[in-house]
Wavefront OBJ file of the C-alpha trace (Angstrom):
o trace
v -31.782 57.644 -77.521
v -35.386 56.321 -76.762
v -35.826 52.603 -76.445
v -38.476 51.113 -78.968
v -41.181 50.279 -76.716
v -40.849 53.503 -74.766
v -43.550 55.939 -75.723
v -42.817 59.114 -76.678
v -43.844 62.231 -75.139
v -44.813 65.748 -76.325
v -42.317 68.360 -76.004
v -42.872 70.401 -72.776
v -45.303 67.828 -71.036
v -45.170 68.675 -67.455
v -44.660 65.706 -64.888
v -45.211 65.188 -61.326
v -42.276 63.453 -59.261
v -42.855 59.943 -57.971
v -41.955 59.648 -54.549
v -40.793 56.739 -52.821
v -41.811 56.939 -49.460
v -39.770 53.925 -47.723
v -36.943 55.748 -49.394
v -37.665 58.895 -48.111
v -38.154 57.547 -44.451
v -34.978 55.582 -45.029
v -33.208 58.955 -45.922
v -34.893 60.707 -42.890
v -33.773 57.935 -40.750
v -30.040 58.008 -41.578
v -29.399 61.584 -42.586
v -31.881 64.214 -40.924
v -32.762 62.655 -37.733
v -30.086 61.314 -34.787
v -32.134 58.560 -33.678
v -35.978 56.838 -34.020
v -36.659 58.388 -30.822
v -37.658 61.742 -32.489
v -40.831 60.460 -33.476
v -42.236 61.509 -30.297
v -40.786 64.778 -30.267
v -42.370 65.614 -33.696
v -45.688 64.309 -32.358
v -45.272 66.684 -29.438
v -44.199 69.347 -31.322
v -47.386 69.170 -33.819
v -49.846 68.804 -30.680
v -48.190 72.244 -29.063
v -48.521 74.112 -32.612
v -52.115 72.963 -32.870
v -52.559 74.100 -29.039
v -50.955 77.313 -30.198
v -53.338 77.864 -33.016
v -56.372 76.791 -30.787
v -55.328 79.729 -28.347
v -55.475 82.002 -31.398
v -58.825 81.044 -32.085
v -59.902 81.164 -28.388
v -57.707 83.889 -26.670
v -60.030 84.317 -23.572
v -59.587 80.426 -22.972
v -58.111 79.950 -19.301
v -54.602 78.881 -19.172
v -54.158 74.767 -18.995
v -57.517 74.503 -20.693
v -55.969 72.833 -23.225
v -53.591 70.236 -23.070
v -51.782 66.902 -24.346
v -52.618 63.553 -23.418
v -50.370 60.477 -24.120
v -51.126 56.580 -24.017
v -48.673 53.743 -24.297
v -49.419 50.737 -23.255
v -46.956 48.287 -25.348
v -49.612 47.874 -28.329
v -50.058 51.115 -29.346
v -48.625 54.670 -28.913
v -51.164 57.416 -28.964
v -50.844 61.049 -28.516
v -54.067 63.014 -28.257
v -54.624 67.281 -28.265
v -57.072 69.916 -27.588
v -55.693 71.603 -30.688
v -56.854 73.580 -33.482
v -57.965 70.214 -35.430
v -57.738 69.361 -39.099
v -60.751 69.804 -41.938
v -61.065 67.130 -44.444
v -59.260 69.580 -47.175
v -56.498 70.258 -44.295
v -55.918 66.640 -44.366
v -55.596 66.247 -48.055
v -53.234 69.400 -47.876
v -51.017 68.699 -45.128
v -51.043 65.010 -44.410
v -51.131 63.793 -47.987
v -48.692 65.963 -49.642
v -44.940 65.725 -48.497
v -43.064 68.974 -47.609
v -46.300 71.233 -47.049
v -47.067 72.261 -43.547
v -50.138 73.937 -42.178
v -47.868 76.498 -40.514
v -47.071 77.847 -43.936
v -50.703 78.476 -44.711
v -51.670 81.874 -45.963
v -54.164 81.970 -43.012
v -51.619 81.664 -40.101
v -48.764 82.939 -41.759
v -48.684 85.974 -39.564
v -48.659 83.545 -36.431
v -45.806 81.602 -38.057
v -43.202 82.830 -35.203
v -45.594 81.205 -32.787
v -44.774 77.828 -33.698
v -42.015 75.476 -33.073
v -41.601 73.831 -36.469
v -41.424 75.322 -39.709
v -41.312 72.163 -41.638
v -43.775 69.440 -43.178
v -42.201 66.356 -42.732
v -42.374 65.894 -39.130
v -45.191 63.429 -39.395
v -42.905 61.093 -41.547
v -40.522 60.331 -38.473
v -43.322 58.032 -36.920
v -42.507 55.680 -40.153
v -39.213 54.887 -38.339
v -41.061 52.902 -35.402
v -44.779 52.173 -37.351
v -45.717 50.736 -40.810
v -49.116 52.769 -40.452
v -50.188 56.118 -39.075
v -54.025 56.646 -37.847
v -55.067 59.858 -37.484
v -58.415 61.228 -36.196
v -59.203 64.997 -36.176
v -61.977 67.280 -35.691
v -61.506 71.064 -36.383
v -61.995 73.688 -34.012
v -62.576 76.511 -36.493
v -65.825 75.337 -37.803
v -68.745 74.290 -35.320
v -70.146 70.625 -35.828
v -67.167 69.765 -37.737
v -67.078 66.073 -38.831
v -64.598 63.975 -37.347
v -61.945 63.206 -40.272
v -59.981 60.093 -40.281
v -56.573 59.789 -42.158
v -54.704 56.268 -42.495
v -50.982 56.613 -44.029
v -49.052 53.563 -44.319
v -45.565 53.097 -45.094
v -45.872 51.881 -48.677
v -46.932 55.364 -49.594
v -50.705 54.961 -49.883
v -53.473 56.472 -47.650
v -57.051 56.493 -47.296
v -59.434 59.298 -46.153
v -63.133 59.145 -44.744
v -65.397 61.270 -42.581
v -66.814 59.983 -39.334
v -69.864 61.219 -37.219
v -68.795 63.518 -34.431
v -69.109 60.705 -31.712
v -65.780 59.208 -32.961
v -63.939 62.102 -31.861
v -66.268 64.443 -29.192
v -64.089 67.251 -28.800
v -62.270 69.552 -31.342
v -58.388 68.322 -31.291
v -56.311 65.699 -32.889
v -55.561 62.264 -32.174
v -52.631 60.241 -33.729
v -52.246 56.350 -33.271
v -49.392 54.334 -33.792
v -49.198 50.749 -33.855
v -45.342 49.878 -33.482
v -43.260 47.436 -35.515
v -41.566 44.646 -33.725
v -38.546 46.046 -33.946
v -39.314 49.246 -32.472
v -39.865 47.948 -28.920
v -36.895 49.904 -27.743
v -38.699 53.066 -28.387
v -42.238 52.167 -27.955
v -42.350 50.520 -24.595
v -44.578 52.391 -21.874
v -41.460 53.208 -19.734
v -39.483 54.522 -22.641
v -42.336 56.964 -24.309
v -42.603 58.510 -20.559
v -39.170 59.084 -20.457
v -38.863 60.563 -23.948
v -42.161 62.452 -22.922
v -40.383 63.712 -19.921
v -36.843 64.420 -22.074
v -38.384 66.514 -24.483
v -41.235 68.268 -23.019
v -40.418 69.173 -19.392
v -40.281 72.365 -19.746
v -43.667 72.832 -22.420
v -46.180 75.529 -21.115
v -49.225 73.314 -22.087
v -50.070 70.408 -19.438
v -48.885 67.104 -20.915
v -49.916 63.905 -19.087
v -48.946 60.421 -19.605
v -51.113 56.946 -19.131
v -49.410 53.583 -19.299
v -52.759 51.718 -19.778
v -52.740 50.367 -16.491
v -55.877 52.131 -15.340
v -54.415 55.024 -12.972
v -54.715 58.730 -13.558
v -52.663 60.071 -16.099
v -48.992 61.135 -14.517
v -48.015 64.761 -15.090
v -45.086 64.785 -17.426
v -44.255 68.647 -16.947
v -45.482 69.342 -13.286
v -43.568 72.554 -12.813
v -42.395 75.573 -14.952
v -38.713 75.875 -15.480
v -36.711 76.850 -12.393
v -36.092 80.318 -13.542
v -39.926 81.227 -14.116
v -40.770 80.031 -10.259
v -41.029 82.409 -7.511
v -38.897 82.107 -4.636
v -38.969 83.283 -1.033
v -35.485 84.458 -0.898
v -32.475 85.103 -3.317
v -30.699 82.177 -1.320
v -33.595 79.567 -1.968
v -33.604 81.026 -5.770
v -29.878 80.087 -5.911
v -30.185 76.563 -4.471
v -33.306 75.871 -6.452
v -31.056 76.601 -9.710
v -28.001 74.753 -8.420
v -30.504 71.331 -7.576
v -31.730 71.710 -11.116
v -28.380 72.217 -12.873
v -27.239 68.868 -10.650
v -30.244 66.973 -11.806
v -29.642 67.882 -15.435
v -26.282 67.790 -15.878
v -25.161 65.753 -13.058
v -22.894 68.018 -11.184
v -23.060 70.668 -8.515
v -22.155 73.940 -10.347
v -19.504 76.620 -8.862
v -22.384 79.254 -9.333
v -25.492 79.557 -11.670
v -25.675 82.733 -14.210
v -29.098 83.979 -14.516
v -29.771 84.591 -18.463
v -32.532 86.699 -19.665
v -32.526 88.400 -23.207
v -35.935 89.709 -23.127
v -35.570 90.827 -26.989
v -35.767 87.296 -28.213
v -37.614 85.940 -25.310
v -34.574 83.573 -23.910
v -34.290 82.678 -20.233
v -32.199 80.155 -18.612
v -29.075 79.366 -16.538
v -25.185 78.937 -17.265
v -23.730 76.732 -14.794
v -20.236 77.046 -13.930
v -18.097 73.834 -13.901
v -16.687 72.991 -10.815
v -13.680 71.363 -12.631
v -11.389 72.293 -15.464
v -11.785 71.058 -18.911
v -9.175 70.795 -21.699
v -8.802 74.148 -23.400
v -11.026 74.253 -26.642
v -13.125 71.144 -25.720
v -16.683 72.884 -25.790
v -19.576 71.280 -23.918
v -22.974 70.856 -25.732
v -25.753 73.167 -24.175
v -29.534 72.338 -23.958
v -31.850 74.401 -25.895
v -35.541 74.497 -25.650
v -37.141 76.338 -28.117
v -40.778 77.362 -26.681
v -40.211 74.791 -24.418
v -39.599 71.783 -26.398
v -36.058 70.197 -26.177
v -34.374 71.058 -29.564
v -30.713 69.843 -28.840
v -28.598 68.583 -25.972
v -25.426 69.481 -27.801
v -25.879 72.799 -29.146
v -22.224 74.279 -28.879
v -23.079 77.306 -31.064
v -25.155 79.320 -28.670
v -21.735 80.478 -26.843
v -18.605 81.524 -28.164
v -15.366 78.972 -27.997
v -13.662 80.470 -25.020
v -16.933 79.966 -22.643
v -16.177 76.330 -22.309
v -16.074 76.760 -18.460
v -19.757 76.549 -18.123
v -23.107 74.569 -19.468
v -26.322 76.252 -20.299
v -30.085 74.992 -20.255
v -31.819 78.165 -22.022
v -35.315 78.279 -23.560
v -36.252 80.644 -26.397
v -38.886 82.115 -28.309
v -37.304 83.272 -31.514
v -34.290 81.167 -32.115
v -34.790 78.878 -35.534
v -34.212 75.563 -35.757
v -32.741 73.469 -38.831
v -34.794 71.185 -40.736
v -34.324 68.153 -38.392
v -35.165 70.440 -35.452
v -32.011 69.025 -33.634
v -29.898 72.147 -34.152
v -29.914 76.015 -34.633
v -29.971 77.908 -38.008
v -27.067 80.144 -38.059
v -28.293 83.304 -38.717
v -28.300 87.090 -37.649
v -30.474 86.273 -34.685
v -28.328 83.647 -33.293
v -25.065 85.507 -33.563
v -26.831 88.407 -31.826
v -27.890 85.645 -28.857
v -24.154 84.475 -28.806
v -22.835 87.840 -28.429
v -25.662 88.959 -25.962
v -24.834 85.913 -23.608
v -21.206 86.154 -23.793
v -21.753 89.722 -22.338
v -23.655 88.332 -19.271
v -20.756 86.079 -18.572
v -18.462 88.926 -18.734
v -20.598 90.780 -16.450
v -20.540 87.721 -14.047
v -17.046 87.588 -14.111
v -16.766 91.401 -13.110
v -19.281 91.186 -10.480
v -17.453 87.797 -8.847
v -14.145 89.674 -9.212
v -15.307 92.826 -6.991
v -18.130 91.417 -4.490
v -16.781 87.606 -4.076
v -12.996 86.930 -3.804
v -13.482 83.538 -2.591
v -15.604 82.336 -5.558
v -13.296 84.004 -7.892
v -10.422 82.335 -6.179
v -12.135 78.730 -6.699
v -13.146 79.798 -10.062
v -9.938 80.789 -11.246
v -8.158 77.792 -9.897
v -10.452 75.629 -12.019
v -10.599 77.903 -15.095
v -7.647 80.193 -15.605
v -6.794 78.849 -18.894
v -10.437 79.755 -20.061
v -10.109 83.281 -18.439
v -6.685 83.953 -20.012
v -8.156 83.171 -23.485
v -10.865 85.805 -22.823
v -8.556 88.364 -21.306
v -5.997 88.258 -24.496
v -9.150 89.650 -26.603
v -10.875 91.554 -23.769
v -9.287 94.579 -22.463
v -11.831 95.059 -19.703
v -11.511 91.591 -18.231
v -7.632 91.671 -18.817
v -7.298 94.927 -16.517
v -9.806 93.164 -14.166
v -8.445 89.510 -13.575
v -4.685 89.739 -14.868
v -3.005 90.427 -11.400
v -5.506 87.569 -10.061
v -4.173 85.263 -12.665
v -1.814 82.295 -11.447
v 1.429 81.819 -13.637
v 4.480 79.652 -12.824
v 7.415 81.937 -11.919
v 10.809 81.234 -10.271
v 8.940 82.123 -6.911
v 6.626 79.128 -7.554
v 2.905 79.265 -8.826
v 1.890 82.959 -7.862
v -0.359 85.751 -9.041
v 1.523 88.334 -11.205
v 0.509 90.867 -8.500
v 2.128 88.892 -5.979
v 5.414 88.586 -8.436
v 5.491 92.377 -9.046
v 5.653 93.009 -5.746
v 8.830 91.659 -5.304
v 10.436 91.866 -8.762
v 10.047 95.605 -10.620
v 11.544 93.769 -13.852
v 9.736 90.530 -14.909
v 11.681 88.146 -17.321
v 9.512 86.222 -19.553
v 10.710 82.767 -21.179
v 9.312 81.843 -24.953
v 8.896 78.168 -23.759
v 8.365 75.613 -20.971
v 11.506 73.947 -21.745
v 13.588 77.384 -21.469
v 12.001 78.216 -17.920
v 12.997 74.729 -16.679
v 16.445 75.050 -18.111
v 17.118 78.459 -16.101
v 14.634 78.685 -13.382
v 16.669 77.020 -10.418
v 19.511 79.269 -11.571
v 17.520 82.634 -12.341
v 15.988 82.046 -8.984
v 19.304 82.086 -7.083
v 20.424 84.885 -9.244
v 17.483 86.669 -7.852
v 16.010 86.794 -11.365
v 12.194 87.182 -11.642
v 11.324 84.954 -14.568
v 7.698 83.614 -15.679
v 7.111 80.703 -17.514
v 5.793 82.180 -20.855
v 5.610 78.469 -22.736
v 2.127 77.913 -21.812
v -1.061 79.150 -23.954
v -1.341 82.621 -23.641
v 1.133 83.276 -20.458
v 3.808 85.241 -22.742
v 1.224 87.301 -24.218
v -0.505 88.124 -20.961
v 2.671 88.784 -18.964
v 3.883 91.148 -21.519
v 0.842 93.324 -21.040
v 1.280 93.482 -17.342
v 2.702 97.208 -17.391
v -0.561 98.290 -18.759
v -1.948 97.477 -15.095
v 1.344 98.027 -13.068
v 3.211 100.861 -15.028
v 5.983 100.583 -12.454
v 6.939 97.459 -13.516
v 8.635 96.437 -17.199
v 8.622 93.217 -18.899
v 11.232 91.714 -21.044
v 11.958 88.019 -23.125
v 14.762 86.188 -21.156
v 17.876 85.501 -23.369
v 20.670 83.620 -22.488
v 22.922 86.777 -22.579
v 20.599 88.302 -20.024
v 20.873 85.228 -17.761
v 24.745 84.777 -18.270
v 25.394 88.599 -17.288
v 24.179 87.283 -13.966
v 26.794 84.673 -13.704
v 30.080 85.593 -12.123
v 33.456 85.153 -13.958
v 35.853 83.136 -12.221
v 39.480 84.825 -11.531
v 42.011 84.808 -14.450
v 44.205 82.178 -12.617
v 41.158 80.077 -12.563
v 40.438 80.277 -15.956
v 43.979 79.928 -17.164
v 44.402 76.460 -15.501
v 41.114 75.058 -16.676
v 42.125 76.350 -20.463
v 43.406 72.992 -21.473
v 40.340 71.030 -20.276
v 37.650 73.840 -21.709
v 39.365 73.094 -25.096
v 39.019 69.269 -25.296
v 35.256 69.981 -23.820
v 34.357 72.426 -26.782
v 36.132 69.834 -29.586
v 34.103 67.122 -27.596
v 31.024 68.792 -27.906
v 31.518 70.703 -31.443
v 28.877 68.112 -33.052
v 26.108 69.955 -31.084
v 27.132 73.068 -31.948
v 28.130 73.866 -28.074
v 30.138 76.328 -26.478
v 31.777 75.816 -22.975
v 32.047 78.279 -20.620
v 33.523 78.237 -16.627
v 31.672 80.672 -14.515
v 30.087 80.881 -10.647
v 26.745 80.542 -9.834
v 24.192 79.404 -7.462
v 22.847 76.781 -6.348
v 26.559 75.260 -6.161
v 24.644 71.734 -6.253
v 24.325 72.497 -9.957
v 27.182 71.322 -12.069
v 26.139 72.824 -15.055
v 23.862 74.817 -16.988
v 22.772 74.051 -20.751
v 21.255 77.017 -22.472
v 20.029 76.249 -25.974
v 16.500 77.890 -27.075
v 14.091 76.026 -29.201
v 14.547 78.434 -32.092
v 18.471 77.948 -32.037
v 18.114 74.304 -32.433
v 15.925 74.678 -35.225
v 17.949 77.178 -37.356
v 21.094 74.679 -36.716
v 19.345 71.959 -38.000
v 17.966 73.680 -40.915
v 21.380 75.073 -42.052
v 22.654 71.727 -41.638
v 20.297 70.278 -43.903
v 20.274 72.978 -46.238
v 24.284 72.889 -46.664
v 24.132 69.149 -46.947
v 21.869 69.237 -49.975
v 23.479 72.001 -51.878
v 27.233 72.271 -53.144
v 29.075 74.992 -54.874
v 28.629 78.705 -53.951
v 25.514 78.281 -52.661
v 26.591 75.497 -50.403
v 29.541 77.973 -49.294
v 27.218 80.748 -48.382
v 24.746 78.517 -46.510
v 27.899 77.168 -44.671
v 28.749 80.850 -43.762
v 25.006 81.122 -42.452
v 25.167 77.948 -40.651
v 28.533 79.649 -38.696
v 26.342 82.588 -37.508
v 23.417 80.410 -36.458
v 22.887 80.629 -32.572
v 25.420 78.143 -30.649
v 24.488 76.331 -27.368
v 26.192 76.986 -24.234
v 27.275 74.722 -21.598
v 28.112 76.901 -18.688
v 30.272 74.821 -15.803
v 29.765 75.991 -12.410
v 33.288 76.327 -10.515
v 31.413 76.343 -7.014
v 30.421 72.678 -7.987
v 33.030 69.994 -6.473
v 32.621 67.797 -9.132
v 33.295 70.471 -11.921
v 36.449 71.522 -9.954
v 37.514 67.901 -9.922
v 36.948 67.679 -13.650
v 38.808 70.835 -14.800
v 41.846 69.295 -13.380
v 41.734 66.229 -15.780
v 44.913 65.961 -17.862
v 44.123 62.957 -19.478
v 42.434 63.862 -22.823
v 40.061 60.908 -23.267
v 38.839 61.024 -19.938
v 38.462 64.849 -19.985
v 36.350 64.528 -23.594
v 34.095 61.658 -21.563
v 33.636 63.924 -18.312
v 32.597 66.743 -20.767
v 29.953 64.663 -22.424
v 28.782 63.472 -19.181
v 28.365 67.177 -18.155
v 26.704 67.846 -21.151
v 24.374 64.860 -21.062
v 23.562 65.798 -17.264
v 22.667 69.374 -18.251
v 20.554 68.112 -21.356
v 18.472 65.971 -19.149
v 17.769 68.589 -16.460
v 16.535 70.950 -18.992
v 13.506 68.066 -19.758
v 13.397 68.543 -23.371
v 13.499 65.965 -25.739
v 16.855 64.282 -26.268
v 17.821 63.907 -30.016
v 19.367 60.396 -30.909
v 22.560 61.768 -31.057
v 22.578 63.162 -27.214
v 21.083 59.657 -25.976
v 23.912 58.001 -27.191
v 26.208 60.296 -25.927
v 24.857 60.118 -22.329
v 25.089 56.012 -22.766
v 28.632 55.702 -24.140
v 29.761 58.685 -21.490
v 28.142 56.745 -18.812
v 29.725 53.340 -19.520
v 32.942 55.033 -20.228
v 33.375 56.390 -17.028
v 32.267 53.233 -15.254
v 35.112 51.428 -17.363
v 37.677 54.186 -16.342
v 36.303 53.449 -12.565
v 36.518 49.647 -12.691
v 40.223 50.216 -14.453
v 41.381 52.432 -11.377
v 40.145 50.156 -8.877
v 41.560 47.152 -10.385
l 1 2 3 4 5 6 7 8 9 10 11 12 13 14 15 16 17 18 19 20 21 22 23 24 25 26 27 28 29 30 31 32 33 34 35 36 37 38 39 40 41 42 43 44 45 46 47 48 49 50 51 52 53 54 55 56 57 58 59 60 61 62 63 64 65 66 67 68 69 70 71 72 73 74 75 76 77 78 79 80 81 82 83 84 85 86 87 88 89 90 91 92 93 94 95 96 97 98 99 100 101 102 103 104 105 106 107 108 109 110 111 112 113 114 115 116 117 118 119 120 121 122 123 124 125 126 127 128 129 130 131 132 133 134 135 136 137 138 139 140 141 142 143 144 145 146 147 148 149 150 151 152 153 154 155 156 157 158 159 160 161 162 163 164 165 166 167 168 169 170 171 172 173 174 175 176 177 178 179 180 181 182 183 184 185 186 187 188 189 190 191 192 193 194 195 196 197 198 199 200 201 202 203 204 205 206 207 208 209 210 211 212 213 214 215 216 217 218 219 220 221 222 223 224 225 226 227 228 229 230 231 232 233 234 235 236 237 238 239 240 241 242 243 244 245 246 247 248 249 250 251 252 253 254 255 256 257 258 259 260 261 262 263 264 265 266 267 268 269 270 271 272 273 274 275 276 277 278 279 280 281 282 283 284 285 286 287 288 289 290 291 292 293 294 295 296 297 298 299 300 301 302 303 304 305 306 307 308 309 310 311 312 313 314 315 316 317 318 319 320 321 322 323 324 325 326 327 328 329 330 331 332 333 334 335 336 337 338 339 340 341 342 343 344 345 346 347 348 349 350 351 352 353 354 355 356 357 358 359 360 361 362 363 364 365 366 367 368 369 370 371 372 373 374 375 376 377 378 379 380 381 382 383 384 385 386 387 388 389 390 391 392 393 394 395 396 397 398 399 400 401 402 403 404 405 406 407 408 409 410 411 412 413 414 415 416 417 418 419 420 421 422 423 424 425 426 427 428 429 430 431 432 433 434 435 436 437 438 439 440 441 442 443 444 445 446 447 448 449 450 451 452 453 454 455 456 457 458 459 460 461 462 463 464 465 466 467 468 469 470 471 472 473 474 475 476 477 478 479 480 481 482 483 484 485 486 487 488 489 490 491 492 493 494 495 496 497 498 499 500 501 502 503 504 505 506 507 508 509 510 511 512 513 514 515 516 517 518 519 520 521 522 523 524 525 526 527 528 529 530 531 532 533 534 535 536 537 538 539 540 541 542 543 544 545 546 547 548 549 550 551 552 553 554 555 556 557 558 559 560 561 562 563 564 565 566 567 568 569 570 571 572 573 574 575 576 577 578 579 580 581 582 583 584 585 586 587 588 589 590 591 592 593 594 595 596 597 598 599 600 601 602 603 604 605 606 607 608 609 610 611 612 613 614 615
């Protein structure tokens, strides 16, 4: 439906989108770019691409003949380059048309891979800090080319005019911004200098900065990347790389791993963190593309298991996203990720073979990362499994050390289970490894692949109780009445009670109850409460078949020998509850509300009994 005063248009008439430049800049600032500071990176990137094109025109020009000059004095920010420059037609085509980029022009399409950027919206980022952009440019493609002036304003308007050659004596481009009052945070001289060093410290073209105080321009990138320099000795090179890592990341690495992938023009270093990091926590890596800093938080360049390193790399062929703040996920990036992962594996193998001291320090800090890798990498498994630390009944030890004294290695399924049995298993001479930590159980089960003489089995209550000595017939008959009272008192916890002898004698009781058994009993109980009739009877039968907990009383313990002689029923029940509660607490598993209540009640009942006896 058309309003009466709205003119009708002929069917099929083509129209042109009207762009609200202020709205577009707001969109860029809130959704494309992470911060207004990127304006300087975009200006540097445009300058570098212009220099690249200039070198394409004049390949015989000596290195360093063309450069970039920055100026910031508090009133203006200016970026001047000796690049290829723009003609008047270029200005209309590339500066006045949003989304068009000179890098896409047909005449240089074959050079596209030589440029950092591939999008024509970079100049718009300057509107994040200024209301007007002033561009003076003189093309190096045409001798005696006129100087072209372009002024773009934040309201979407612009003007273009030509000026005499004296307005810009040499080929190249100068971009001048007059910052808004609210943009001082990003345009003060010291900040512009810091941003230039931040983004451009590895650029291959000379970049200088002038703060308007009359001094000579300070070099922003005085030295090439440390991996691109010559060093007198390997030791000097290693120290230079470590010093660079400390300057960039703020820590002294355990070691630095040089990265070199000629196929994609990638060079850099991986810095091994000196301290452990939480599992799965991935550090961001500094990625430069053709010298320009792209991102400080590029997680995607390494696999997830490689969280023990932080990288600085400079690449030629990686593809940036539209914001030029992250990497485009494509086949090239996937291949780079795989190749870098192989470099880290090779470093681990080399360290294991040639530097045991470094390997030991590395594993102390990063054994979890290596375990994660070993689960999926057979080569790393064979090299490092004997060296990896595990919690065992002999303390923290490597599997190689543990297997020398235990040809049969038992492994628990949880930390809780290990804590329940560790002391008793150790006294019984059993070799038990805590398999409750991430990757540990799976890795211990693979030990026979490396040590065929060793067997590995899961620890279950039957295995442990088989190593507990039974009491003699007379002692068991004498304790029968007490054991019956104890079983009745603990029936609510689905717990059986038995009398055995085991070391250490200081342990009065051992509670054997796996997490899986508790979950199965809880599930069956809930199902029985919610169902009736035949189905409820069936579930009730299943519940009776569910694994029961076992409270093993130690006849060698003086307290237990006294308890089994109690002939007062209530006191016998209370003592059994107290022994159960103490064993449950020693297992260090979370207590259920009923168990906490039992512990409090049994303590108070025993205290009341003792007070009555004394009075």
